[in-house]
C-alpha positions in Angstrom: -27.9 10.5 -16.6 -28.3 13.9 -14.8 -27.2 14.3 -11.2 -30.1 13.0 -9.0 -32.0 15.0 -6.5 -31.2 14.8 -2.7 -34.3 12.5 -2.3 -33.1 10.2 -5.0 -29.6 10.3 -3.5 -31.0 9.1 -0.2 -32.9 6.3 -2.0 -29.6 5.3 -3.7 -27.8 5.1 -0.4 -30.5 2.8 1.1 -30.9 0.7 -2.0 -27.3 0.4 -3.1 -26.3 -0.1 0.5 -28.5 -3.1 0.9 -27.3 -4.4 -2.5 -23.7 -4.1 -1.5 -24.4 -5.9 1.8 -25.7 -8.9 -0.1 -22.4 -10.7 0.1 -21.9 -10.6 3.9 -25.5 -11.5 4.6 -25.7 -14.4 2.1 -22.3 -15.7 3.4 -22.5 -15.1 7.1 -26.1 -15.1 8.2 -26.6 -18.9 8.3 -23.3 -19.6 10.1 -24.9 -19.8 13.6 -27.3 -22.5 12.3 -24.6 -24.9 11.0 -24.8 -27.3 13.9 -28.6 -27.5 13.7 -28.4 -28.0 9.9 -25.9 -30.8 10.2 -28.4 -32.7 12.4 -31.3 -32.0 10.2 -29.5 -33.1 7.0 -27.8 -36.0 8.9 -24.3 -35.0 7.7 -21.0 -33.6 9.0 -20.7 -29.9 9.6 -18.0 -29.8 7.0 -20.6 -30.9 4.4 -23.0 -28.2 5.4 -20.1 -25.7 5.1 -19.9 -26.6 1.4 -22.9 -24.3 1.1 -20.6 -21.5 2.1 -17.9 -22.5 -0.4 -20.4 -22.8 -3.3 -22.0 -19.6 -2.3 -18.7 -17.7 -2.5 -18.0 -19.4 -5.9 -21.3 -18.2 -7.1 -20.7 -14.6 -5.8 -17.4 -14.5 -7.7 -18.6 -16.0 -11.0 -21.8 -14.1 -10.9 -20.0 -10.8 -10.7 -17.8 -11.7 -13.7 -20.9 -12.6 -15.7 -23.3 -9.8 -14.8 -20.8 -7.0 -14.9 -20.3 -7.1 -18.7 -24.0 -8.1 -19.3 -25.0 -4.9 -17.6 -22.7 -2.9 -19.9 -24.7 -4.3 -22.8 -28.3 -4.5 -21.6 -28.3 -1.8 -18.9 -28.1 -2.0 -15.1 -31.8 -2.2 -14.2 -32.9 -5.2 -16.3 -29.8 -7.2 -15.3 -30.4 -6.3 -11.6 -34.0 -7.4 -11.7 -33.0 -10.7 -13.3 -30.4 -11.4 -10.6 -32.8 -10.5 -7.8 -35.3 -12.9 -9.2 -32.6 -15.6 -9.3 -31.8 -14.8 -5.7 -35.5 -15.0 -4.6 -36.0 -18.4 -6.4 -32.8 -19.8 -4.8 -33.7 -18.6 -1.4 -37.1 -20.3 -1.7 -35.4 -23.6 -2.7 -33.1 -23.2 0.4 -36.2 -22.9 2.6 -37.8 -26.0 1.2 -34.7 -28.2 0.9 -34.9 -31.6 2.4 -31.6 -32.8 0.8 -28.1 -31.4 1.5 -27.2 -31.7 -2.2 -30.2 -29.6 -3.2 -29.4 -27.1 -0.5 -25.8 -26.7 -1.7 -26.9 -26.3 -5.3 -29.4 -23.6 -4.1 -26.7 -21.9 -2.2 -24.6 -21.7 -5.4 -27.6 -20.1 -7.2 -28.1 -17.8 -4.3 -24.5 -16.6 -4.7 -25.0 -16.1 -8.4 -28.1 -14.0 -7.7 -26.6 -12.0 -4.9 -23.5 -11.2 -7.1 -25.7 -9.1 -9.3 -26.5 -6.7 -6.4 -22.9 -6.4 -5.4 -21.4 -5.7 -8.8 -24.2 -3.4 -9.9 -24.2 -1.3 -6.7 -20.7 -0.2 -7.8 -21.5 0.1 -11.5 -24.6 2.3 -10.8 -22.6 4.5 -8.5 -19.9 5.0 -11.2 -22.5 5.7 -13.9 -23.9 8.7 -11.9 -20.9 10.1 -10.0 -17.2 10.6 -10.5 -14.2 11.9 -8.5 -15.0 13.1 -4.9 -18.7 12.5 -5.3 -18.1 8.9 -6.2 -15.7 8.6 -3.3 -18.4 10.0 -1.0 -21.0 7.4 -2.1 -18.5 4.5 -2.1 -17.4 5.5 1.4 -21.0 5.4 2.6 -21.6 2.1 0.9 -18.3 0.7 2.3 -19.3 1.7 5.9 -22.6 -0.1 5.5 -20.9 -3.1 3.9 -18.4 -3.2 6.7 -21.1 -3.4 9.4 -22.9 -6.2 7.6 -20.5 -9.0 8.5 -21.1 -8.2 12.2 -24.9 -7.7 11.8 -25.4 -10.9 9.7 -24.3 -13.6 12.2 -25.9 -11.8 15.1 -29.2 -11.5 13.2 -28.9 -15.1 12.0 -28.4 -16.3 15.5 -31.5 -14.6 16.7 -33.6 -15.8 13.8 -32.3 -19.3 14.2 -33.1 -19.3 17.9 -36.7 -18.2 17.2 -37.6 -20.0 14.0 -34.8 -22.5 13.3 -32.5 -22.6 10.3 -35.2 -22.2 7.7 -36.2 -18.9 9.3 -32.8 -17.5 8.2 -33.6 -18.2 4.5 -37.1 -16.9 4.9 -35.5 -13.6 6.0 -33.2 -13.7 3.0 -36.1 -14.5 0.8 -38.0 -11.5 2.2 -35.0 -9.3 1.7 -34.8 -10.4 -2.0 -38.5 -9.7 -2.5 -38.1 -6.3 -0.9 -35.2 -5.3 -3.1 -36.9 -6.6 -6.2 -39.9 -4.2 -5.4 -37.4 -1.4 -4.7 -35.7 -2.0 -8.1 -38.8 -1.0 -10.0 -38.3 2.6 -8.9 -34.6 2.6 -9.9 -33.8 4.9 -12.8 -31.6 3.3 -15.5 -28.2 4.8 -15.0 -26.6 3.6 -18.2 -28.0 5.4 -21.2 -28.5 3.4 -24.4 -26.0 5.5 -26.3 -23.3 4.4 -23.8 -24.1 0.7 -23.8 -22.0 -2.0 -25.6 -23.3 -2.5 -29.1 -21.9 -6.0 -29.9 -23.0 -9.4 -28.7 -23.0 -10.5 -25.1 -19.9 -12.7 -25.7 -18.2 -9.7 -27.3 -19.1 -7.6 -24.3 -16.6 -9.7 -22.3 -14.0 -7.7 -24.2 -14.8 -5.0 -21.6 -12.4 -6.9 -19.4 -9.6 -6.3 -21.8 -10.6 -2.7 -22.2 -10.5 -1.9 -18.4 -7.4 -3.9 -17.8 -5.6 -1.9 -20.5 -6.3 1.3 -18.5 -3.2 2.4 -16.7 -3.4 1.8 -13.0 -6.7 -0.1 -13.1 -5.2 -3.5 -12.7 -2.8 -2.3 -10.0 -5.6 -0.8 -7.8 -7.9 -3.7 -8.4 -5.1 -6.0 -7.1 -4.6 -3.7 -4.1 -8.3 -4.1 -3.4 -8.0 -7.9 -3.6 -4.9 -7.9 -1.3 -6.8 -5.8 1.3 -9.7 -8.3 1.0 -7.3 -11.1 1.6 -6.1 -9.4 4.7 -9.7 -8.8 5.8 -10.6 -12.4 5.3 -7.5 -13.5 7.2 -8.8 -11.5 10.1 -12.4 -12.7 9.8 -11.5 -16.4 9.6 -9.0 -16.2 12.5 -10.6 -13.9 15.0 -13.2 -16.4 16.4 -10.4 -18.8 17.3 -8.0 -16.1 18.6 -10.7 -14.4 20.8 -12.3 -17.6 22.1 -9.5 -20.2 22.1 -6.4 -18.0 22.8 -8.0 -15.5 25.1 -10.9 -17.6 26.5 -13.8 -15.4 25.7 -17.4 -16.8 25.4 -19.4 -16.7 22.1 -21.4 -13.6 23.3 -18.2 -11.8 24.3 -16.7 -12.6 20.9 -19.7 -11.1 19.2 -19.2 -7.9 21.2 -15.5 -7.8 20.3 -16.3 -8.4 16.7 -18.9 -5.6 16.7 -16.4 -3.1 18.3 -13.7 -4.1 15.7 -16.2 -3.4 12.9 -16.3 0.2 14.1 -12.6 0.5 13.2 -13.3 -0.8 9.7 -16.3 1.5 9.1 -14.4 4.5 10.5 -11.5 3.9 8.1 -14.0 3.8 5.2 -15.7 7.0 6.2 -12.4 8.9 6.8 -11.1 8.3 3.3 -12.9 11.6 2.4 -10.5 13.5 4.7 -7.6 12.7 2.3 -6.8 15.0 -0.6 -7.0 12.0 -3.0 -8.1 8.4 -2.9 -4.6 7.3 -3.9 -3.3 9.0 -0.8 -5.9 7.3 1.4 -5.0 3.9 -0.1 -1.2 4.4 0.3 -1.7 5.5 3.9 -3.9 2.5 4.7 -1.5 0.0 3.2 1.5 1.4 5.0 -0.3 1.8 8.4 -1.9 -1.6 8.2 1.4 -3.4 7.3 3.2 -1.6 10.1 0.6 -2.5 12.7 0.4 -6.1 11.6 4.2 -6.4 11.7 4.4 -5.0 15.3 1.6 -7.3 16.4 3.5 -10.3 15.0 6.7 -9.3 16.9 4.7 -8.8 20.2 3.1 -12.2 19.7 6.4 -13.9 19.1 7.9 -12.5 22.3 4.9 -13.6 24.3 4.4 -10.1 25.6 1.0 -8.3 25.8 -2.5 -9.6 26.4 -5.9 -9.2 25.0 -6.1 -5.4 25.3 -2.9 -4.9 23.2 -4.2 -7.4 20.7 -7.6 -5.6 20.5 -6.0 -2.2 20.1 -3.8 -3.3 17.3 -6.7 -5.1 15.6 -8.8 -1.9 15.6 -5.9 0.1 14.0 -5.4 -2.7 11.5 -9.1 -2.7 10.5 -9.1 1.1 10.3 -6.2 0.8 7.8 -8.0 -1.9 5.8 -11.1 0.3 5.7 -9.0 3.1 4.1 -7.6 0.7 1.5 -10.9 -0.9 0.6 -12.7 2.4 0.0 -9.7 4.2 -1.6 -8.7 1.4 -4.0 -12.3 0.8 -5.1 -12.9 4.4 -5.8 -9.7 4.8 -7.8 -10.3 1.6 -9.8 -14.0 2.5 -10.6 -13.0 6.0 -11.7 -10.4 4.5 -14.0 -12.7 1.8 -15.4 -15.8 3.9 -15.8 -15.8 3.4 -19.6 -16.9 -0.2 -19.0 -18.1 0.2 -15.4 -19.9 -3.2 -15.3 -16.7 -5.1 -16.3 -14.6 -2.9 -14.0 -16.9 -3.6 -11.0 -16.8 -7.3 -11.8 -13.0 -7.4 -11.9 -12.7 -5.6 -8.6 -15.4 -7.6 -6.8 -14.6 -11.0 -8.4 -10.9 -11.1 -7.6 -11.7 -9.7 -4.1 -13.9 -12.7 -3.2 -11.5 -15.2 -4.9 -8.6 -13.8 -2.8 -10.7 -14.0 0.4 -11.8 -17.6 -0.3 -8.2 -18.7 -1.0 -6.7 -17.1 2.1 -9.3 -18.1 4.7 -8.1 -21.8 5.2 -4.4 -20.7 5.5 -4.7 -18.9 8.8 -4.9 -22.1 10.8 -1.4 -23.1 9.8 0.9 -22.9 12.8 0.2 -20.3 15.5 -3.1 -18.8 14.3 -2.4 -15.3 15.6 1.1 -15.1 14.2 0.1 -16.6 10.9 -3.0 -14.4 10.3 -1.2 -11.2 11.2 1.8 -12.2 9.1 -0.5 -12.7 6.1 -2.1 -9.3 6.8 1.3 -7.7 6.9 2.5 -9.4 3.7 -0.6 -8.5 1.7 -0.8 -4.9 2.9 3.0 -4.4 2.3 2.6 -5.8 -1.2 -0.3 -3.4 -1.7 1.9 -0.5 -0.5 4.5 -1.4 -3.0 1.9 -1.5 -5.8 0.6 1.9 -4.8 4.1 3.4 -4.7 4.8 2.2 -8.2 1.5 3.2 -9.7 0.7 6.8 -10.4 -2.7 7.8 -12.0 -4.6 11.0 -12.5 -7.8 11.1 -10.5 -10.9 12.9 -12.0 
């Protein structure tokens, strides 16, 4: 399609930004209500947490399904379908009286939310390329990086005012709002560029993009940076509250400040000559910061301020990697942008889900930062060995 007007570009920022933030809001918003829900459903907190696990599975599987489907049927109809699934699943969550029904609804909620995540990248890649795509992805990444902070805070406020069901009413309203917004979305994938075979055959788009030189490497770099990010997210509540003795409110403030580092890194990728350079710089800087933090922790030196300073630099580096690697991968995979977006997002959430439980092994600060160092160092090696031409 033709390059959009400035007004439509602003619309895309708002709409695609909300779609890309689906993951953090669907995952994190109900976390403050877990204790209340365990009492309501008469079960252990760990059982309620299965709603988180099944939601992440749905987010990963949904991206792998809807990416190729959008390459065949177009972005807009697939997006509307996924939003309707999300709205229906959110309604079931609101009305659930059984924990098993709630968990099943959370899985469907993840499936529906996955459409917004995968298609936000696909639509961006349909319309833009090169630096313009990098600019839009940097903006979306900055929004997406703030969402994990905003979601639990918003969820806590809503749960305090209206209980756990209020959280899913808000998610339901968000789904309805985005569904209405989707009717003004212009189809970004012209019929001439859509996959002509069957839906099953469209899955061959995965083989197509994976054969593109550098796509697999930069997708893996993205997944490794997501693993590092989830190692931070899953460990920081325990480090800040248990190791340094902060309250829940103080932890929320620290988490919010740290998110600024992540968003700043995403925004400043545009200052680099190429997205490959931004990605390489981020992996190397992040690995070095994490390694130094591990050494300091092992010696017993330093306190919270030193930990906080290193964390902000680490998240800044991860922000560079997430935005840079996503842009490079989507530029390389634009021939099948839906499948490309599904690969990038799917393996990212899978990596995060696998890593999260591992941070509690041993000293949580040392373990989490050692994992961050390892993943980012591996990403740096991949970047160093992979050279691609950016459009």
